[in-house]
mmCIF file of the N, C-alpha and C atoms, coordinates in Angstrom:
data_MODEL
# 
_entry.id   MODEL 
# 
loop_
_atom_site.group_PDB 
_atom_site.id 
_atom_site.type_symbol 
_atom_site.label_atom_id 
_atom_site.label_alt_id 
_atom_site.label_comp_id 
_atom_site.label_asym_id 
_atom_site.label_entity_id 
_atom_site.label_seq_id 
_atom_site.pdbx_PDB_ins_code 
_atom_site.Cartn_x 
_atom_site.Cartn_y 
_atom_site.Cartn_z 
_atom_site.occupancy 
_atom_site.B_iso_or_equiv 
_atom_site.pdbx_formal_charge 
_atom_site.auth_seq_id 
_atom_site.auth_comp_id 
_atom_site.auth_asym_id 
_atom_site.auth_atom_id 
_atom_site.pdbx_PDB_model_num 
ATOM 1   N N  . MET A 1 1  ? -20.157 34.845 -15.687 1.00 0.00 ? 1  MET A N  1 
ATOM 2   C CA . MET A 1 1  ? -19.977 33.684 -14.863 1.00 0.00 ? 1  MET A CA 1 
ATOM 3   C C  . MET A 1 1  ? -18.991 34.030 -13.771 1.00 0.00 ? 1  MET A C  1 
ATOM 4   N N  . ILE A 1 2  ? -19.230 33.541 -12.559 1.00 0.00 ? 2  ILE A N  1 
ATOM 5   C CA . ILE A 1 2  ? -18.290 33.702 -11.453 1.00 0.00 ? 2  ILE A CA 1 
ATOM 6   C C  . ILE A 1 2  ? -17.896 32.311 -10.992 1.00 0.00 ? 2  ILE A C  1 
ATOM 7   N N  . ASP A 1 3  ? -16.611 32.055 -10.941 1.00 0.00 ? 3  ASP A N  1 
ATOM 8   C CA . ASP A 1 3  ? -16.082 30.763 -10.494 1.00 0.00 ? 3  ASP A CA 1 
ATOM 9   C C  . ASP A 1 3  ? -15.182 31.040 -9.305  1.00 0.00 ? 3  ASP A C  1 
ATOM 10  N N  . ASP A 1 4  ? -15.310 30.252 -8.247  1.00 0.00 ? 4  ASP A N  1 
ATOM 11  C CA . ASP A 1 4  ? -14.546 30.528 -7.033  1.00 0.00 ? 4  ASP A CA 1 
ATOM 12  C C  . ASP A 1 4  ? -13.053 30.280 -7.206  1.00 0.00 ? 4  ASP A C  1 
ATOM 13  N N  . VAL A 1 5  ? -12.681 29.216 -7.877  1.00 0.00 ? 5  VAL A N  1 
ATOM 14  C CA . VAL A 1 5  ? -11.268 28.902 -8.101  1.00 0.00 ? 5  VAL A CA 1 
ATOM 15  C C  . VAL A 1 5  ? -11.110 28.388 -9.523  1.00 0.00 ? 5  VAL A C  1 
ATOM 16  N N  . TYR A 1 6  ? -10.165 28.947 -10.235 1.00 0.00 ? 6  TYR A N  1 
ATOM 17  C CA . TYR A 1 6  ? -9.873  28.504 -11.596 1.00 0.00 ? 6  TYR A CA 1 
ATOM 18  C C  . TYR A 1 6  ? -8.698  27.549 -11.524 1.00 0.00 ? 6  TYR A C  1 
ATOM 19  N N  . THR A 1 7  ? -8.933  26.288 -11.868 1.00 0.00 ? 7  THR A N  1 
ATOM 20  C CA . THR A 1 7  ? -7.840  25.312 -11.836 1.00 0.00 ? 7  THR A CA 1 
ATOM 21  C C  . THR A 1 7  ? -7.537  24.873 -13.260 1.00 0.00 ? 7  THR A C  1 
ATOM 22  N N  . THR A 1 8  ? -8.262  23.884 -13.755 1.00 0.00 ? 8  THR A N  1 
ATOM 23  C CA . THR A 1 8  ? -7.986  23.382 -15.105 1.00 0.00 ? 8  THR A CA 1 
ATOM 24  C C  . THR A 1 8  ? -8.723  24.143 -16.186 1.00 0.00 ? 8  THR A C  1 
ATOM 25  N N  . GLY A 1 9  ? -9.765  24.876 -15.799 1.00 0.00 ? 9  GLY A N  1 
ATOM 26  C CA . GLY A 1 9  ? -10.583 25.580 -16.779 1.00 0.00 ? 9  GLY A CA 1 
ATOM 27  C C  . GLY A 1 9  ? -11.736 24.750 -17.305 1.00 0.00 ? 9  GLY A C  1 
ATOM 28  N N  . ALA A 1 10 ? -11.897 23.531 -16.812 1.00 0.00 ? 10 ALA A N  1 
ATOM 29  C CA . ALA A 1 10 ? -12.960 22.652 -17.301 1.00 0.00 ? 10 ALA A CA 1 
ATOM 30  C C  . ALA A 1 10 ? -14.347 23.225 -17.010 1.00 0.00 ? 10 ALA A C  1 
ATOM 31  N N  . THR A 1 11 ? -14.562 23.748 -15.816 1.00 0.00 ? 11 THR A N  1 
ATOM 32  C CA . THR A 1 11 ? -15.864 24.323 -15.471 1.00 0.00 ? 11 THR A CA 1 
ATOM 33  C C  . THR A 1 11 ? -16.154 25.533 -16.337 1.00 0.00 ? 11 THR A C  1 
ATOM 34  N N  . VAL A 1 12 ? -15.191 26.412 -16.463 1.00 0.00 ? 12 VAL A N  1 
ATOM 35  C CA . VAL A 1 12 ? -15.359 27.612 -17.285 1.00 0.00 ? 12 VAL A CA 1 
ATOM 36  C C  . VAL A 1 12 ? -15.665 27.225 -18.731 1.00 0.00 ? 12 VAL A C  1 
ATOM 37  N N  . GLY A 1 13 ? -14.942 26.281 -19.250 1.00 0.00 ? 13 GLY A N  1 
ATOM 38  C CA . GLY A 1 13 ? -15.151 25.848 -20.634 1.00 0.00 ? 13 GLY A CA 1 
ATOM 39  C C  . GLY A 1 13 ? -16.532 25.264 -20.855 1.00 0.00 ? 13 GLY A C  1 
ATOM 40  N N  . ALA A 1 14 ? -16.976 24.408 -19.943 1.00 0.00 ? 14 ALA A N  1 
ATOM 41  C CA . ALA A 1 14 ? -18.289 23.769 -20.080 1.00 0.00 ? 14 ALA A CA 1 
ATOM 42  C C  . ALA A 1 14 ? -19.419 24.782 -19.958 1.00 0.00 ? 14 ALA A C  1 
ATOM 43  N N  . VAL A 1 15 ? -19.322 25.678 -18.986 1.00 0.00 ? 15 VAL A N  1 
ATOM 44  C CA . VAL A 1 15 ? -20.368 26.680 -18.802 1.00 0.00 ? 15 VAL A CA 1 
ATOM 45  C C  . VAL A 1 15 ? -20.393 27.662 -19.969 1.00 0.00 ? 15 VAL A C  1 
ATOM 46  N N  . ALA A 1 16 ? -19.239 28.095 -20.418 1.00 0.00 ? 16 ALA A N  1 
ATOM 47  C CA . ALA A 1 16 ? -19.181 29.015 -21.555 1.00 0.00 ? 16 ALA A CA 1 
ATOM 48  C C  . ALA A 1 16 ? -19.800 28.383 -22.799 1.00 0.00 ? 16 ALA A C  1 
ATOM 49  N N  . LYS A 1 17 ? -19.495 27.128 -23.016 1.00 0.00 ? 17 LYS A N  1 
ATOM 50  C CA . LYS A 1 17 ? -20.058 26.419 -24.174 1.00 0.00 ? 17 LYS A CA 1 
ATOM 51  C C  . LYS A 1 17 ? -21.585 26.358 -24.073 1.00 0.00 ? 17 LYS A C  1 
ATOM 52  N N  . ALA A 1 18 ? -22.101 26.031 -22.883 1.00 0.00 ? 18 ALA A N  1 
ATOM 53  C CA . ALA A 1 18 ? -23.546 25.947 -22.692 1.00 0.00 ? 18 ALA A CA 1 
ATOM 54  C C  . ALA A 1 18 ? -24.207 27.315 -22.871 1.00 0.00 ? 18 ALA A C  1 
ATOM 55  N N  . LEU A 1 19 ? -23.582 28.359 -22.335 1.00 0.00 ? 19 LEU A N  1 
ATOM 56  C CA . LEU A 1 19 ? -24.140 29.703 -22.474 1.00 0.00 ? 19 LEU A CA 1 
ATOM 57  C C  . LEU A 1 19 ? -24.166 30.154 -23.931 1.00 0.00 ? 19 LEU A C  1 
ATOM 58  N N  . LYS A 1 20 ? -23.091 29.869 -24.661 1.00 0.00 ? 20 LYS A N  1 
ATOM 59  C CA . LYS A 1 20 ? -23.027 30.245 -26.083 1.00 0.00 ? 20 LYS A CA 1 
ATOM 60  C C  . LYS A 1 20 ? -24.083 29.473 -26.881 1.00 0.00 ? 20 LYS A C  1 
ATOM 61  N N  . LYS A 1 21 ? -24.224 28.181 -26.557 1.00 0.00 ? 21 LYS A N  1 
ATOM 62  C CA . LYS A 1 21 ? -25.231 27.364 -27.243 1.00 0.00 ? 21 LYS A CA 1 
ATOM 63  C C  . LYS A 1 21 ? -26.634 27.901 -26.948 1.00 0.00 ? 21 LYS A C  1 
ATOM 64  N N  . GLY A 1 22 ? -26.823 28.458 -25.752 1.00 0.00 ? 22 GLY A N  1 
ATOM 65  C CA . GLY A 1 22 ? -28.113 29.016 -25.362 1.00 0.00 ? 22 GLY A CA 1 
ATOM 66  C C  . GLY A 1 22 ? -28.367 30.420 -25.887 1.00 0.00 ? 22 GLY A C  1 
ATOM 67  N N  . GLY A 1 23 ? -27.413 30.974 -26.616 1.00 0.00 ? 23 GLY A N  1 
ATOM 68  C CA . GLY A 1 23 ? -27.637 32.264 -27.246 1.00 0.00 ? 23 GLY A CA 1 
ATOM 69  C C  . GLY A 1 23 ? -26.809 33.416 -26.714 1.00 0.00 ? 23 GLY A C  1 
ATOM 70  N N  . ALA A 1 24 ? -25.958 33.173 -25.746 1.00 0.00 ? 24 ALA A N  1 
ATOM 71  C CA . ALA A 1 24 ? -25.111 34.253 -25.228 1.00 0.00 ? 24 ALA A CA 1 
ATOM 72  C C  . ALA A 1 24 ? -24.163 34.729 -26.323 1.00 0.00 ? 24 ALA A C  1 
ATOM 73  N N  . SER A 1 25 ? -24.049 36.039 -26.446 1.00 0.00 ? 25 SER A N  1 
ATOM 74  C CA . SER A 1 25 ? -23.141 36.569 -27.463 1.00 0.00 ? 25 SER A CA 1 
ATOM 75  C C  . SER A 1 25 ? -21.710 36.645 -26.941 1.00 0.00 ? 25 SER A C  1 
ATOM 76  N N  . ALA A 1 26 ? -21.559 36.691 -25.624 1.00 0.00 ? 26 ALA A N  1 
ATOM 77  C CA . ALA A 1 26 ? -20.225 36.733 -25.015 1.00 0.00 ? 26 ALA A CA 1 
ATOM 78  C C  . ALA A 1 26 ? -20.304 36.159 -23.610 1.00 0.00 ? 26 ALA A C  1 
ATOM 79  N N  . VAL A 1 27 ? -19.198 35.652 -23.144 1.00 0.00 ? 27 VAL A N  1 
ATOM 80  C CA . VAL A 1 27 ? -19.123 35.113 -21.784 1.00 0.00 ? 27 VAL A CA 1 
ATOM 81  C C  . VAL A 1 27 ? -17.883 35.710 -21.131 1.00 0.00 ? 27 VAL A C  1 
ATOM 82  N N  . ASP A 1 28 ? -18.071 36.376 -20.014 1.00 0.00 ? 28 ASP A N  1 
ATOM 83  C CA . ASP A 1 28 ? -16.964 36.900 -19.226 1.00 0.00 ? 28 ASP A CA 1 
ATOM 84  C C  . ASP A 1 28 ? -16.824 36.035 -17.985 1.00 0.00 ? 28 ASP A C  1 
ATOM 85  N N  . VAL A 1 29 ? -15.599 35.871 -17.537 1.00 0.00 ? 29 VAL A N  1 
ATOM 86  C CA . VAL A 1 29 ? -15.331 35.037 -16.367 1.00 0.00 ? 29 VAL A CA 1 
ATOM 87  C C  . VAL A 1 29 ? -14.618 35.870 -15.318 1.00 0.00 ? 29 VAL A C  1 
ATOM 88  N N  . LEU A 1 30 ? -15.108 35.791 -14.093 1.00 0.00 ? 30 LEU A N  1 
ATOM 89  C CA . LEU A 1 30 ? -14.475 36.432 -12.948 1.00 0.00 ? 30 LEU A CA 1 
ATOM 90  C C  . LEU A 1 30 ? -14.156 35.338 -11.954 1.00 0.00 ? 30 LEU A C  1 
ATOM 91  N N  . THR A 1 31 ? -12.898 35.227 -11.590 1.00 0.00 ? 31 THR A N  1 
ATOM 92  C CA . THR A 1 31 ? -12.464 34.166 -10.686 1.00 0.00 ? 31 THR A CA 1 
ATOM 93  C C  . THR A 1 31 ? -11.813 34.757 -9.451  1.00 0.00 ? 31 THR A C  1 
ATOM 94  N N  . PHE A 1 32 ? -12.188 34.226 -8.308  1.00 0.00 ? 32 PHE A N  1 
ATOM 95  C CA . PHE A 1 32 ? -11.562 34.597 -7.043  1.00 0.00 ? 32 PHE A CA 1 
ATOM 96  C C  . PHE A 1 32 ? -10.843 33.374 -6.496  1.00 0.00 ? 32 PHE A C  1 
ATOM 97  N N  . ALA A 1 33 ? -9.637  33.567 -6.051  1.00 0.00 ? 33 ALA A N  1 
ATOM 98  C CA . ALA A 1 33 ? -8.889  32.472 -5.435  1.00 0.00 ? 33 ALA A CA 1 
ATOM 99  C C  . ALA A 1 33 ? -7.990  33.053 -4.369  1.00 0.00 ? 33 ALA A C  1 
ATOM 100 N N  . ARG A 1 34 ? -7.770  32.285 -3.332  1.00 0.00 ? 34 ARG A N  1 
ATOM 101 C CA . ARG A 1 34 ? -6.894  32.749 -2.272  1.00 0.00 ? 34 ARG A CA 1 
ATOM 102 C C  . ARG A 1 34 ? -6.109  31.565 -1.735  1.00 0.00 ? 34 ARG A C  1 
ATOM 103 N N  . VAL A 1 35 ? -4.818  31.729 -1.680  1.00 0.00 ? 35 VAL A N  1 
ATOM 104 C CA . VAL A 1 35 ? -3.948  30.732 -1.077  1.00 0.00 ? 35 VAL A CA 1 
ATOM 105 C C  . VAL A 1 35 ? -3.198  31.428 0.042   1.00 0.00 ? 35 VAL A C  1 
ATOM 106 N N  . LEU A 1 36 ? -3.363  30.937 1.230   1.00 0.00 ? 36 LEU A N  1 
ATOM 107 C CA . LEU A 1 36 ? -2.689  31.518 2.384   1.00 0.00 ? 36 LEU A CA 1 
ATOM 108 C C  . LEU A 1 36 ? -1.317  30.882 2.565   1.00 0.00 ? 36 LEU A C  1 
ATOM 109 N N  . PRO A 1 37 ? -0.373  31.621 3.117   1.00 0.00 ? 37 PRO A N  1 
ATOM 110 C CA . PRO A 1 37 ? 0.953   31.039 3.377   1.00 0.00 ? 37 PRO A CA 1 
ATOM 111 C C  . PRO A 1 37 ? 0.813   29.748 4.186   1.00 0.00 ? 37 PRO A C  1 
ATOM 112 N N  . GLY A 1 38 ? 1.477   28.717 3.711   1.00 0.00 ? 38 GLY A N  1 
ATOM 113 C CA . GLY A 1 38 ? 1.425   27.424 4.390   1.00 0.00 ? 38 GLY A CA 1 
ATOM 114 C C  . GLY A 1 38 ? 0.311   26.513 3.915   1.00 0.00 ? 38 GLY A C  1 
ATOM 115 N N  . ASP A 1 39 ? -0.585  27.006 3.054   1.00 0.00 ? 39 ASP A N  1 
ATOM 116 C CA . ASP A 1 39 ? -1.686  26.187 2.565   1.00 0.00 ? 39 ASP A CA 1 
ATOM 117 C C  . ASP A 1 39 ? -1.288  25.284 1.406   1.00 0.00 ? 39 ASP A C  1 
ATOM 118 N N  . PHE A 1 40 ? -0.162  25.553 0.796   1.00 0.00 ? 40 PHE A N  1 
ATOM 119 C CA . PHE A 1 40 ? 0.218   24.777 -0.381  1.00 0.00 ? 40 PHE A CA 1 
ATOM 120 C C  . PHE A 1 40 ? 1.700   24.476 -0.341  1.00 0.00 ? 40 PHE A C  1 
ATOM 121 N N  . ARG A 1 41 ? 2.012   23.239 -0.615  1.00 0.00 ? 41 ARG A N  1 
ATOM 122 C CA . ARG A 1 41 ? 3.410   22.832 -0.754  1.00 0.00 ? 41 ARG A CA 1 
ATOM 123 C C  . ARG A 1 41 ? 3.550   22.098 -2.085  1.00 0.00 ? 41 ARG A C  1 
ATOM 124 N N  . PRO A 1 42 ? 4.398   22.584 -2.974  1.00 0.00 ? 42 PRO A N  1 
ATOM 125 C CA . PRO A 1 42 ? 4.581   21.905 -4.259  1.00 0.00 ? 42 PRO A CA 1 
ATOM 126 C C  . PRO A 1 42 ? 4.904   20.422 -4.073  1.00 0.00 ? 42 PRO A C  1 
ATOM 127 N N  . GLY A 1 43 ? 4.249   19.579 -4.862  1.00 0.00 ? 43 GLY A N  1 
ATOM 128 C CA . GLY A 1 43 ? 4.500   18.143 -4.801  1.00 0.00 ? 43 GLY A CA 1 
ATOM 129 C C  . GLY A 1 43 ? 3.657   17.416 -3.770  1.00 0.00 ? 43 GLY A C  1 
ATOM 130 N N  . LYS A 1 44 ? 2.861   18.138 -3.004  1.00 0.00 ? 44 LYS A N  1 
ATOM 131 C CA . LYS A 1 44 ? 2.012   17.508 -1.984  1.00 0.00 ? 44 LYS A CA 1 
ATOM 132 C C  . LYS A 1 44 ? 0.563   17.625 -2.425  1.00 0.00 ? 44 LYS A C  1 
ATOM 133 N N  . ALA A 1 45 ? -0.124  16.504 -2.533  1.00 0.00 ? 45 ALA A N  1 
ATOM 134 C CA . ALA A 1 45 ? -1.515  16.508 -2.992  1.00 0.00 ? 45 ALA A CA 1 
ATOM 135 C C  . ALA A 1 45 ? -2.499  16.708 -1.848  1.00 0.00 ? 45 ALA A C  1 
ATOM 136 N N  . GLU A 1 46 ? -2.145  16.281 -0.653  1.00 0.00 ? 46 GLU A N  1 
ATOM 137 C CA . GLU A 1 46 ? -3.080  16.350 0.460   1.00 0.00 ? 46 GLU A CA 1 
ATOM 138 C C  . GLU A 1 46 ? -3.232  17.788 0.975   1.00 0.00 ? 46 GLU A C  1 
ATOM 139 N N  . THR A 1 47 ? -4.355  18.036 1.587   1.00 0.00 ? 47 THR A N  1 
ATOM 140 C CA . THR A 1 47 ? -4.613  19.344 2.185   1.00 0.00 ? 47 THR A CA 1 
ATOM 141 C C  . THR A 1 47 ? -3.746  19.504 3.421   1.00 0.00 ? 47 THR A C  1 
ATOM 142 N N  . ILE A 1 48 ? -3.224  20.698 3.582   1.00 0.00 ? 48 ILE A N  1 
ATOM 143 C CA . ILE A 1 48 ? -2.357  20.963 4.736   1.00 0.00 ? 48 ILE A CA 1 
ATOM 144 C C  . ILE A 1 48 ? -3.192  21.526 5.854   1.00 0.00 ? 48 ILE A C  1 
# 
């Protein structure tokens, strides 16, 4: 599975569960994320 951004893990958990139920013997996760300087300020919910 490839997920663009890993935040809470809810997507990874749901997909892994579905894959295992469908017969997958293992599930690997590869996540890419990028935060540029100035894109995030702690305590601020809105996009900068």
